[in-house]
Structures are given as structure tokens and as C-alpha cells.
C-alpha positions as CSV (number, residue, x, y, z in Angstrom):
1,M,-12.6,-19.4,-0.3
2,H,-15.6,-21.2,-1.6
3,S,-17.8,-20.2,1.3
4,L,-17.2,-16.5,0.3
5,L,-18.4,-17.0,-3.2
6,G,-21.9,-15.8,-2.5
7,H,-20.7,-12.8,-0.5
8,A,-18.4,-11.2,-3.0
9,L,-18.8,-9.8,-6.5
10,P,-16.5,-11.4,-9.1
11,A,-13.7,-8.8,-9.0
12,A,-13.5,-8.9,-5.2
13,Y,-13.6,-12.7,-5.2
14,D,-10.7,-12.8,-7.8
15,R,-8.7,-10.4,-5.6
16,L,-9.3,-12.5,-2.5
17,A,-8.2,-15.7,-4.5
18,E,-5.1,-13.9,-5.5
19,L,-4.2,-12.8,-2.0
20,A,-5.1,-16.0,-0.1
21,P,-2.2,-18.3,-1.2
22,Q,0.3,-15.6,-0.1
23,A,-1.1,-15.7,3.5
24,P,-0.4,-12.0,3.8
25,L,-1.5,-11.6,7.4
26,R,0.5,-14.5,8.6
27,P,3.6,-13.3,10.5
28,V,7.0,-14.1,9.0
29,L,9.1,-16.1,11.6
30,G,12.1,-18.1,11.6
31,P,12.3,-21.9,11.6
32,G,10.8,-23.5,14.6
33,R,9.1,-20.3,15.8
34,R,5.3,-20.3,16.3
35,A,3.4,-17.4,14.9
36,P,0.8,-15.5,17.0
37,A,-2.7,-15.2,15.5
38,P,-3.3,-11.8,13.7
39,T,-5.3,-9.4,15.9
40,L,-7.6,-6.6,15.0
41,R,-6.2,-3.2,16.1
42,D,-8.7,-0.8,14.7
43,C,-11.5,-0.5,12.2
44,G,-13.7,2.2,10.7
45,L,-16.0,2.9,7.9
46,C,-17.6,5.7,5.8
47,R,-20.8,5.7,3.8
48,P,-20.1,7.6,0.6
49,R,-23.6,7.1,-0.6
50,R,-26.7,5.1,0.2
51,G,-26.1,1.3,-0.2
52,V,-22.3,1.6,-0.1
53,I,-19.9,1.1,2.8
54,E,-16.2,1.6,2.6
55,A,-14.4,0.1,5.5
56,F,-10.9,-0.5,6.8
57,A,-9.1,-2.6,9.4
58,R,-5.7,-2.3,10.9
59,I,-4.4,-5.8,11.6
60,A,-1.4,-6.7,13.7
61,A,0.5,-9.8,12.5
62,G,3.5,-10.4,14.6
63,E,5.5,-7.2,14.6
64,R,3.8,-6.0,11.4
65,L,0.8,-3.7,11.1
66,R,-1.2,-4.1,7.9
67,A,-4.2,-2.3,6.5
68,L,-7.1,-4.0,4.8
69,A,-9.7,-2.0,2.9
70,F,-12.9,-3.2,1.4
71,R,-16.1,-1.9,-0.2
72,L,-19.5,-3.4,0.5
73,E,-22.5,-2.8,-1.8
74,L,-26.1,-3.4,-1.1
75,G,-27.5,-5.5,-4.0
76,A,-31.0,-5.4,-5.5
77,D,-31.8,-8.5,-3.5
78,A,-31.1,-6.6,-0.2
79,R,-27.9,-8.6,0.4
80,W,-24.5,-6.9,1.2
81,R,-21.6,-8.2,-0.9
82,C,-17.9,-7.3,-1.0
83,A,-17.3,-5.4,-4.2
84,A,-13.6,-4.6,-3.8
85,L,-10.8,-5.3,-1.4
86,D,-7.2,-4.5,-1.0
87,L,-4.3,-5.0,1.4
88,G,-1.8,-2.3,2.0
89,P,1.7,-2.7,0.4
90,Q,3.8,-5.7,1.2
91,P,6.2,-5.0,4.0
92,W,9.8,-4.5,3.0
93,S,12.1,-7.5,3.1
94,P,15.9,-7.8,2.3
95,G,15.1,-9.7,-1.0
96,A,12.5,-7.2,-2.2
97,L,15.0,-4.7,-3.7
98,R,16.9,-5.6,-6.8
99,H,20.0,-3.7,-7.7
100,G,20.9,-3.5,-11.3
């Protein structure tokens, strides 16, 4: 996390810090089962205006496919920094729904 501090604006760094402990790309496996490393399936980008790149990646994590989106902005110092990032919705799990 600390190595990304200079590469992200405060809001994006805070979001990354929020996601990191959850290990959202790590496959959920049963006891004693080894998880395969997440793999990049696809990526793409668009440039909505000069100095801005909005990008996405589809990442396979075990049997799950997740989407990661982020926005890069070119600063006045000519360095690209991550301005925003998000990970698609959490996959459904049996404990996710609450009946009441």
C-alpha cells in the first residue's frame, strides 16, 4: 500500500486502503485448497478528454470474474496518478442475503 501513495490521489488511495484488507481478488476456497493466482482476462480504456484515461480490467479469480475500473489523471507535474478506482459488486454468497 505505501508504495502506491505517490501514484494515487487521496480519494483513490483511501478506496484502495478500504479494499485491500478484503483481498477482493483472492478466490474463495475451502480448507486445505490452494488458490490459483488471479489472471487478467481483458482490459481496455477510453480517453474522455486530454489528460484523462478511464480504464478497466476483467480479472479471473478462481471461478469468479471481477471487473476493476480506474481513472488516471495527468498532473501539472506531468505524472499520471490514479484518481479513482472501483471493483465490481461483491459476488453473491449464501450469507449475503438476510431474511427478515
